[in-house]
Jmol script that loads the backbone (N, CA, C; Angstrom):
load data "model"
ATOM      1  N   UNK A   1     105.361 -35.030 -68.332  1.00  0.00           N
ATOM      2  CA  UNK A   1     104.415 -35.393 -68.884  1.00  0.00           C
ATOM      3  C   UNK A   1     104.553 -34.689 -70.374  1.00  0.00           C
ATOM      4  N   UNK A   2     104.240 -35.507 -71.940  1.00  0.00           N
ATOM      5  CA  UNK A   2     104.250 -34.251 -72.734  1.00  0.00           C
ATOM      6  C   UNK A   2     103.176 -33.358 -73.307  1.00  0.00           C
ATOM      7  N   UNK A   3     103.246 -33.098 -74.077  1.00  0.00           N
ATOM      8  CA  UNK A   3     102.551 -31.877 -74.432  1.00  0.00           C
ATOM      9  C   UNK A   3     101.360 -32.178 -75.768  1.00  0.00           C
ATOM     10  N   UNK A   4     100.216 -32.281 -75.782  1.00  0.00           N
ATOM     11  CA  UNK A   4      99.399 -32.065 -76.988  1.00  0.00           C
ATOM     12  C   UNK A   4     100.177 -32.256 -77.931  1.00  0.00           C
ATOM     13  N   UNK A   5     101.020 -31.233 -78.261  1.00  0.00           N
ATOM     14  CA  UNK A   5     101.481 -31.289 -79.671  1.00  0.00           C
ATOM     15  C   UNK A   5     102.769 -32.278 -79.970  1.00  0.00           C
ATOM     16  N   UNK A   6     103.605 -32.302 -78.823  1.00  0.00           N
ATOM     17  CA  UNK A   6     104.989 -33.312 -79.134  1.00  0.00           C
ATOM     18  C   UNK A   6     104.105 -34.887 -79.397  1.00  0.00           C
ATOM     19  N   UNK A   7     102.817 -35.442 -78.765  1.00  0.00           N
ATOM     20  CA  UNK A   7     101.825 -36.253 -78.914  1.00  0.00           C
ATOM     21  C   UNK A   7     102.312 -36.524 -80.840  1.00  0.00           C
ATOM     22  N   UNK A   8     101.293 -35.336 -80.809  1.00  0.00           N
ATOM     23  CA  UNK A   8     100.575 -35.192 -82.076  1.00  0.00           C
ATOM     24  C   UNK A   8     101.697 -36.255 -82.875  1.00  0.00           C
ATOM     25  N   UNK A   9     103.000 -35.133 -82.798  1.00  0.00           N
ATOM     26  CA  UNK A   9     104.217 -35.070 -83.904  1.00  0.00           C
ATOM     27  C   UNK A   9     104.593 -36.880 -83.592  1.00  0.00           C
ATOM     28  N   UNK A  10     104.805 -37.166 -83.102  1.00  0.00           N
ATOM     29  CA  UNK A  10     105.225 -38.768 -82.578  1.00  0.00           C
ATOM     30  C   UNK A  10     104.327 -39.542 -83.210  1.00  0.00           C
ATOM     31  N   UNK A  11     102.757 -39.042 -83.128  1.00  0.00           N
ATOM     32  CA  UNK A  11     101.457 -40.300 -84.032  1.00  0.00           C
ATOM     33  C   UNK A  11     102.114 -39.835 -85.623  1.00  0.00           C
ATOM     34  N   UNK A  12     102.208 -38.279 -86.075  1.00  0.00           N
ATOM     35  CA  UNK A  12     102.609 -38.486 -87.495  1.00  0.00           C
ATOM     36  C   UNK A  12     103.801 -38.874 -87.535  1.00  0.00           C
ATOM     37  N   UNK A  13     104.501 -38.848 -87.338  1.00  0.00           N
ATOM     38  CA  UNK A  13     106.101 -40.047 -87.836  1.00  0.00           C
ATOM     39  C   UNK A  13     105.739 -40.785 -87.648  1.00  0.00           C
ATOM     40  N   UNK A  14     105.018 -41.487 -87.080  1.00  0.00           N
ATOM     41  CA  UNK A  14     104.759 -42.969 -86.819  1.00  0.00           C
ATOM     42  C   UNK A  14     103.725 -43.251 -88.024  1.00  0.00           C
ATOM     43  N   UNK A  15     102.693 -42.776 -88.348  1.00  0.00           N
ATOM     44  CA  UNK A  15     102.024 -42.653 -89.839  1.00  0.00           C
ATOM     45  C   UNK A  15     102.743 -43.068 -90.705  1.00  0.00           C
ATOM     46  N   UNK A  16     103.623 -41.982 -90.574  1.00  0.00           N
ATOM     47  CA  UNK A  16     104.244 -41.342 -91.946  1.00  0.00           C
ATOM     48  C   UNK A  16     105.741 -43.118 -92.058  1.00  0.00           C
ATOM     49  N   UNK A  17     105.480 -43.294 -91.407  1.00  0.00           N
ATOM     50  CA  UNK A  17     106.770 -44.611 -91.480  1.00  0.00           C
ATOM     51  C   UNK A  17     106.057 -45.740 -91.481  1.00  0.00           C
ATOM     52  N   UNK A  18     104.965 -46.094 -91.658  1.00  0.00           N
ATOM     53  CA  UNK A  18     104.291 -47.188 -91.810  1.00  0.00           C
ATOM     54  C   UNK A  18     103.393 -46.676 -92.889  1.00  0.00           C
ATOM     55  N   UNK A  19     103.579 -45.662 -93.852  1.00  0.00           N
ATOM     56  CA  UNK A  19     102.788 -45.286 -95.136  1.00  0.00           C
ATOM     57  C   UNK A  19     103.198 -46.101 -96.505  1.00  0.00           C
ATOM     58  N   UNK A  20     104.422 -46.599 -96.379  1.00  0.00           N
ATOM     59  CA  UNK A  20     104.818 -46.735 -97.597  1.00  0.00           C
ATOM     60  C   UNK A  20     104.888 -48.499 -98.009  1.00  0.00           C
ATOM     61  N   UNK A  21     105.784 -49.147 -97.008  1.00  0.00           N
ATOM     62  CA  UNK A  21     105.713 -50.411 -97.175  1.00  0.00           C
ATOM     63  C   UNK A  21     105.158 -51.290 -95.842  1.00  0.00           C
ATOM     64  N   UNK A  22     105.450 -50.050 -94.924  1.00  0.00           N
ATOM     65  CA  UNK A  22     104.667 -50.593 -93.070  1.00  0.00           C
ATOM     66  C   UNK A  22     105.967 -51.201 -92.489  1.00  0.00           C
ATOM     67  N   UNK A  23     105.898 -51.143 -91.659  1.00  0.00           N
ATOM     68  CA  UNK A  23     107.189 -50.597 -90.503  1.00  0.00           C
ATOM     69  C   UNK A  23     106.871 -51.798 -89.107  1.00  0.00           C
ATOM     70  N   UNK A  24     107.843 -52.819 -88.806  1.00  0.00           N
ATOM     71  CA  UNK A  24     107.727 -53.297 -87.684  1.00  0.00           C
ATOM     72  C   UNK A  24     108.361 -52.791 -86.346  1.00  0.00           C
ATOM     73  N   UNK A  25     107.551 -52.976 -85.119  1.00  0.00           N
ATOM     74  CA  UNK A  25     107.400 -52.137 -83.640  1.00  0.00           C
ATOM     75  C   UNK A  25     108.756 -51.775 -83.325  1.00  0.00           C
ATOM     76  N   UNK A  26     110.166 -52.339 -83.716  1.00  0.00           N
ATOM     77  CA  UNK A  26     110.841 -52.077 -83.158  1.00  0.00           C
ATOM     78  C   UNK A  26     111.771 -50.684 -84.062  1.00  0.00           C
ATOM     79  N   UNK A  27     111.486 -51.091 -85.713  1.00  0.00           N
ATOM     80  CA  UNK A  27     111.720 -50.103 -86.293  1.00  0.00           C
ATOM     81  C   UNK A  27     111.309 -48.596 -85.787  1.00  0.00           C
ATOM     82  N   UNK A  28     109.901 -48.992 -85.892  1.00  0.00           N
ATOM     83  CA  UNK A  28     109.294 -47.841 -85.452  1.00  0.00           C
ATOM     84  C   UNK A  28     109.129 -46.962 -84.226  1.00  0.00           C
ATOM     85  N   UNK A  29     110.297 -47.651 -83.431  1.00  0.00           N
ATOM     86  CA  UNK A  29     110.674 -47.324 -82.410  1.00  0.00           C
ATOM     87  C   UNK A  29     112.177 -46.918 -81.935  1.00  0.00           C
ATOM     88  N   UNK A  30     113.326 -47.273 -83.060  1.00  0.00           N
ATOM     89  CA  UNK A  30     113.972 -46.004 -83.136  1.00  0.00           C
ATOM     90  C   UNK A  30     113.533 -45.053 -84.421  1.00  0.00           C
ATOM     91  N   UNK A  31     112.362 -45.092 -85.404  1.00  0.00           N
ATOM     92  CA  UNK A  31     112.763 -43.937 -86.055  1.00  0.00           C
ATOM     93  C   UNK A  31     112.203 -43.353 -85.669  1.00  0.00           C
ATOM     94  N   UNK A  32     111.149 -43.086 -84.177  1.00  0.00           N
ATOM     95  CA  UNK A  32     110.301 -42.409 -83.226  1.00  0.00           C
ATOM     96  C   UNK A  32     110.991 -41.728 -81.844  1.00  0.00           C
ATOM     97  N   UNK A  33     111.947 -42.589 -81.873  1.00  0.00           N
ATOM     98  CA  UNK A  33     113.164 -42.159 -80.735  1.00  0.00           C
ATOM     99  C   UNK A  33     112.936 -42.744 -79.382  1.00  0.00           C
ATOM    100  N   UNK A  34     111.613 -43.445 -79.887  1.00  0.00           N
ATOM    101  CA  UNK A  34     111.168 -43.764 -78.190  1.00  0.00           C
ATOM    102  C   UNK A  34     111.183 -45.229 -77.595  1.00  0.00           C
ATOM    103  N   UNK A  35     111.217 -45.089 -76.559  1.00  0.00           N
ATOM    104  CA  UNK A  35     110.971 -46.557 -75.637  1.00  0.00           C
ATOM    105  C   UNK A  35     110.705 -47.594 -76.603  1.00  0.00           C
ATOM    106  N   UNK A  36     110.456 -48.915 -76.277  1.00  0.00           N
ATOM    107  CA  UNK A  36     109.586 -50.384 -76.847  1.00  0.00           C
ATOM    108  C   UNK A  36     108.256 -50.090 -75.533  1.00  0.00           C
ATOM    109  N   UNK A  37     108.346 -49.484 -74.769  1.00  0.00           N
ATOM    110  CA  UNK A  37     106.914 -49.305 -73.836  1.00  0.00           C
ATOM    111  C   UNK A  37     106.488 -48.279 -74.491  1.00  0.00           C
ATOM    112  N   UNK A  38     106.766 -47.380 -74.569  1.00  0.00           N
ATOM    113  CA  UNK A  38     106.006 -45.939 -75.333  1.00  0.00           C
ATOM    114  C   UNK A  38     105.856 -46.668 -76.820  1.00  0.00           C
ATOM    115  N   UNK A  39     106.225 -47.048 -77.731  1.00  0.00           N
ATOM    116  CA  UNK A  39     105.722 -46.516 -79.335  1.00  0.00           C
ATOM    117  C   UNK A  39     104.953 -48.329 -79.151  1.00  0.00           C
ATOM    118  N   UNK A  40     105.015 -49.204 -77.816  1.00  0.00           N
ATOM    119  CA  UNK A  40     103.689 -49.958 -77.591  1.00  0.00           C
ATOM    120  C   UNK A  40     102.466 -49.547 -77.267  1.00  0.00           C
ATOM    121  N   UNK A  41     102.622 -48.638 -76.354  1.00  0.00           N
ATOM    122  CA  UNK A  41     101.478 -48.088 -76.162  1.00  0.00           C
ATOM    123  C   UNK A  41     100.571 -47.131 -77.131  1.00  0.00           C
ATOM    124  N   UNK A  42     101.889 -46.057 -77.603  1.00  0.00           N
ATOM    125  CA  UNK A  42     101.488 -45.670 -78.833  1.00  0.00           C
ATOM    126  C   UNK A  42     100.702 -46.614 -80.284  1.00  0.00           C
ATOM    127  N   UNK A  43     101.009 -47.485 -80.814  1.00  0.00           N
ATOM    128  CA  UNK A  43     100.609 -48.289 -81.354  1.00  0.00           C
ATOM    129  C   UNK A  43      99.196 -48.739 -81.132  1.00  0.00           C
ATOM    130  N   UNK A  44      99.097 -49.609 -79.814  1.00  0.00           N
ATOM    131  CA  UNK A  44      98.033 -50.125 -79.578  1.00  0.00           C
ATOM    132  C   UNK A  44      97.299 -49.194 -79.215  1.00  0.00           C
ATOM    133  N   UNK A  45      96.968 -47.962 -79.326  1.00  0.00           N
ATOM    134  CA  UNK A  45      95.690 -46.707 -79.446  1.00  0.00           C
ATOM    135  C   UNK A  45      95.346 -46.585 -80.582  1.00  0.00           C
ATOM    136  N   UNK A  46      96.966 -46.379 -81.640  1.00  0.00           N
ATOM    137  CA  UNK A  46      96.638 -46.323 -83.082  1.00  0.00           C
ATOM    138  C   UNK A  46      95.839 -47.235 -83.576  1.00  0.00           C
ATOM    139  N   UNK A  47      96.766 -48.640 -83.086  1.00  0.00           N
ATOM    140  CA  UNK A  47      95.276 -49.700 -84.032  1.00  0.00           C
ATOM    141  C   UNK A  47      93.841 -49.590 -83.716  1.00  0.00           C
ATOM    142  N   UNK A  48      93.698 -49.523 -82.016  1.00  0.00           N
ATOM    143  CA  UNK A  48      92.453 -49.467 -81.291  1.00  0.00           C
ATOM    144  C   UNK A  48      91.263 -48.620 -81.872  1.00  0.00           C
ATOM    145  N   UNK A  49      91.999 -47.281 -82.771  1.00  0.00           N
ATOM    146  CA  UNK A  49      91.468 -46.216 -82.835  1.00  0.00           C
ATOM    147  C   UNK A  49      91.396 -46.676 -84.718  1.00  0.00           C
ATOM    148  N   UNK A  50      92.153 -47.194 -85.043  1.00  0.00           N
ATOM    149  CA  UNK A  50      91.754 -47.449 -86.939  1.00  0.00           C
ATOM    150  C   UNK A  50      92.578 -46.890 -87.353  1.00  0.00           C
ATOM    151  N   UNK A  51      94.308 -45.892 -87.177  1.00  0.00           N
ATOM    152  CA  UNK A  51      94.917 -45.493 -87.564  1.00  0.00           C
ATOM    153  C   UNK A  51      96.061 -46.147 -88.777  1.00  0.00           C
ATOM    154  N   UNK A  52      96.252 -47.019 -87.929  1.00  0.00           N
ATOM    155  CA  UNK A  52      97.252 -48.316 -88.765  1.00  0.00           C
ATOM    156  C   UNK A  52      96.327 -49.439 -87.956  1.00  0.00           C
ATOM    157  N   UNK A  53      96.948 -50.615 -88.997  1.00  0.00           N
ATOM    158  CA  UNK A  53      96.263 -51.961 -89.205  1.00  0.00           C
ATOM    159  C   UNK A  53      97.776 -53.045 -88.708  1.00  0.00           C
ATOM    160  N   UNK A  54      97.582 -53.881 -87.545  1.00  0.00           N
ATOM    161  CA  UNK A  54      98.796 -54.686 -87.338  1.00  0.00           C
ATOM    162  C   UNK A  54      98.789 -56.245 -87.634  1.00  0.00           C
ATOM    163  N   UNK A  55      99.608 -56.355 -89.137  1.00  0.00           N
ATOM    164  CA  UNK A  55      99.701 -58.052 -89.942  1.00  0.00           C
ATOM    165  C   UNK A  55     100.381 -58.930 -88.664  1.00  0.00           C
ATOM    166  N   UNK A  56      99.699 -59.885 -88.487  1.00  0.00           N
ATOM    167  CA  UNK A  56     100.343 -60.841 -87.191  1.00  0.00           C
ATOM    168  C   UNK A  56     101.483 -61.963 -88.082  1.00  0.00           C
ATOM    169  N   UNK A  57     101.275 -62.174 -89.162  1.00  0.00           N
ATOM    170  CA  UNK A  57     101.933 -62.871 -89.810  1.00  0.00           C
ATOM    171  C   UNK A  57     103.705 -62.107 -89.782  1.00  0.00           C
ATOM    172  N   UNK A  58     103.282 -61.049 -90.484  1.00  0.00           N
ATOM    173  CA  UNK A  58     104.521 -60.244 -90.815  1.00  0.00           C
ATOM    174  C   UNK A  58     105.242 -59.386 -89.759  1.00  0.00           C
ATOM    175  N   UNK A  59     103.841 -58.862 -88.582  1.00  0.00           N
ATOM    176  CA  UNK A  59     104.732 -58.509 -87.427  1.00  0.00           C
ATOM    177  C   UNK A  59     104.095 -56.849 -87.658  1.00  0.00           C
ATOM    178  N   UNK A  60     103.858 -56.144 -89.046  1.00  0.00           N
ATOM    179  CA  UNK A  60     104.148 -55.255 -89.636  1.00  0.00           C
ATOM    180  C   UNK A  60     102.994 -54.248 -89.626  1.00  0.00           C
ATOM    181  N   UNK A  61     103.339 -53.041 -89.044  1.00  0.00           N
ATOM    182  CA  UNK A  61     101.714 -51.826 -89.207  1.00  0.00           C
ATOM    183  C   UNK A  61     101.797 -51.596 -90.147  1.00  0.00           C
ATOM    184  N   UNK A  62     100.562 -50.830 -91.060  1.00  0.00           N
ATOM    185  CA  UNK A  62     100.515 -50.382 -92.130  1.00  0.00           C
ATOM    186  C   UNK A  62      99.381 -49.405 -91.462  1.00  0.00           C
ATOM    187  N   UNK A  63      99.941 -48.480 -92.429  1.00  0.00           N
ATOM    188  CA  UNK A  63      98.315 -47.230 -92.660  1.00  0.00           C
ATOM    189  C   UNK A  63      97.028 -47.488 -93.278  1.00  0.00           C
ATOM    190  N   UNK A  64      96.139 -47.317 -92.561  1.00  0.00           N
ATOM    191  CA  UNK A  64      94.842 -47.265 -93.155  1.00  0.00           C
ATOM    192  C   UNK A  64      94.079 -46.107 -93.503  1.00  0.00           C
ATOM    193  N   UNK A  65      92.974 -45.733 -94.337  1.00  0.00           N
ATOM    194  CA  UNK A  65      92.592 -45.008 -94.987  1.00  0.00           C
ATOM    195  C   UNK A  65      91.992 -43.863 -93.943  1.00  0.00           C
ATOM    196  N   UNK A  66      91.787 -44.202 -92.864  1.00  0.00           N
ATOM    197  CA  UNK A  66      91.519 -43.024 -91.920  1.00  0.00           C
ATOM    198  C   UNK A  66      92.936 -42.762 -91.137  1.00  0.00           C
ATOM    199  N   UNK A  67      94.208 -43.359 -91.169  1.00  0.00           N
ATOM    200  CA  UNK A  67      95.457 -42.909 -90.545  1.00  0.00           C
ATOM    201  C   UNK A  67      95.577 -42.302 -91.740  1.00  0.00           C
ATOM    202  N   UNK A  68      95.431 -42.081 -93.387  1.00  0.00           N
ATOM    203  CA  UNK A  68      95.398 -41.491 -93.978  1.00  0.00           C
ATOM    204  C   UNK A  68      95.605 -39.913 -93.960  1.00  0.00           C
ATOM    205  N   UNK A  69      94.137 -39.951 -93.754  1.00  0.00           N
ATOM    206  CA  UNK A  69      93.015 -39.313 -93.807  1.00  0.00           C
ATOM    207  C   UNK A  69      93.870 -37.861 -92.397  1.00  0.00           C
ATOM    208  N   UNK A  70      93.569 -39.039 -91.050  1.00  0.00           N
ATOM    209  CA  UNK A  70      94.301 -38.196 -89.740  1.00  0.00           C
ATOM    210  C   UNK A  70      95.682 -37.560 -90.681  1.00  0.00           C
ATOM    211  N   UNK A  71      96.373 -38.025 -91.399  1.00  0.00           N
ATOM    212  CA  UNK A  71      98.066 -38.020 -91.037  1.00  0.00           C
ATOM    213  C   UNK A  71      97.983 -36.130 -92.849  1.00  0.00           C
ATOM    214  N   UNK A  72      96.619 -36.439 -92.979  1.00  0.00           N
ATOM    215  CA  UNK A  72      96.733 -35.342 -93.670  1.00  0.00           C
ATOM    216  C   UNK A  72      96.380 -34.156 -92.895  1.00  0.00           C
ATOM    217  N   UNK A  73      95.678 -34.200 -91.938  1.00  0.00           N
ATOM    218  CA  UNK A  73      95.331 -33.262 -90.729  1.00  0.00           C
ATOM    219  C   UNK A  73      96.324 -33.060 -90.027  1.00  0.00           C
ATOM    220  N   UNK A  74      97.026 -33.722 -89.851  1.00  0.00           N
ATOM    221  CA  UNK A  74      98.089 -33.321 -89.036  1.00  0.00           C
ATOM    222  C   UNK A  74      98.869 -32.532 -90.056  1.00  0.00           C
ATOM    223  N   UNK A  75      99.148 -33.335 -91.174  1.00  0.00           N
ATOM    224  CA  UNK A  75     100.160 -32.343 -92.023  1.00  0.00           C
ATOM    225  C   UNK A  75      99.669 -30.323 -92.677  1.00  0.00           C
ATOM    226  N   UNK A  76      98.166 -30.382 -92.511  1.00  0.00           N
ATOM    227  CA  UNK A  76      97.850 -29.287 -92.469  1.00  0.00           C
ATOM    228  C   UNK A  76      98.434 -28.475 -91.672  1.00  0.00           C
ATOM    229  N   UNK A  77      97.799 -28.976 -90.472  1.00  0.00           N
ATOM    230  CA  UNK A  77      98.181 -28.087 -89.121  1.00  0.00           C
ATOM    231  C   UNK A  77      99.190 -27.348 -88.607  1.00  0.00           C
ATOM    232  N   UNK A  78     100.161 -28.456 -89.415  1.00  0.00           N
ATOM    233  CA  UNK A  78     101.611 -28.337 -89.331  1.00  0.00           C
ATOM    234  C   UNK A  78     101.796 -27.199 -89.766  1.00  0.00           C
ATOM    235  N   UNK A  79     101.886 -27.261 -91.205  1.00  0.00           N
ATOM    236  CA  UNK A  79     101.710 -25.742 -92.263  1.00  0.00           C
ATOM    237  C   UNK A  79     101.375 -24.985 -91.592  1.00  0.00           C
ATOM    238  N   UNK A  80     100.445 -24.884 -90.705  1.00  0.00           N
ATOM    239  CA  UNK A  80      99.359 -23.616 -90.342  1.00  0.00           C
ATOM    240  C   UNK A  80      99.905 -23.135 -89.196  1.00  0.00           C
ATOM    241  N   UNK A  81     100.457 -23.963 -88.455  1.00  0.00           N
ATOM    242  CA  UNK A  81     101.534 -23.402 -87.686  1.00  0.00           C
ATOM    243  C   UNK A  81     102.461 -23.264 -87.834  1.00  0.00           C
ATOM    244  N   UNK A  82     103.304 -23.479 -88.742  1.00  0.00           N
ATOM    245  CA  UNK A  82     104.416 -22.917 -89.046  1.00  0.00           C
ATOM    246  C   UNK A  82     103.905 -21.465 -89.786  1.00  0.00           C
ATOM    247  N   UNK A  83     103.128 -21.005 -90.880  1.00  0.00           N
ATOM    248  CA  UNK A  83     102.688 -19.952 -91.175  1.00  0.00           C
ATOM    249  C   UNK A  83     102.498 -19.059 -90.195  1.00  0.00           C
ATOM    250  N   UNK A  84     101.973 -19.469 -88.888  1.00  0.00           N
ATOM    251  CA  UNK A  84     101.908 -18.009 -88.089  1.00  0.00           C
ATOM    252  C   UNK A  84     102.394 -17.913 -87.457  1.00  0.00           C
ATOM    253  N   UNK A  85     103.589 -18.718 -87.432  1.00  0.00           N
ATOM    254  CA  UNK A  85     105.509 -18.531 -86.624  1.00  0.00           C
ATOM    255  C   UNK A  85     105.382 -17.491 -87.024  1.00  0.00           C
ATOM    256  N   UNK A  86     105.565 -17.458 -88.218  1.00  0.00           N
ATOM    257  CA  UNK A  86     106.537 -16.728 -89.139  1.00  0.00           C
ATOM    258  C   UNK A  86     106.991 -15.125 -88.887  1.00  0.00           C
TER     259      UNK A  86
END
end "model"
wireframe off; spacefill off
backbone 0.3
color backbone group
């Protein structure tokens, strides 16, 4: 079972990958080092919670404003954790 921090790191990588031009699920799968079943599970949850949206015509996923806010929070959390570890 993955730790909550590992899951948040995966979500962060997915959000970063969808930030600029959007990405298709197979590109996200390779970029996040996940299996197809795993990326499908993450993307389904991220679409349901409004972090990303899926454009059916192009098959791409793009980050939403809510996803951008969440990504900023994840980056802040990473910064704080790293400063504590020093």
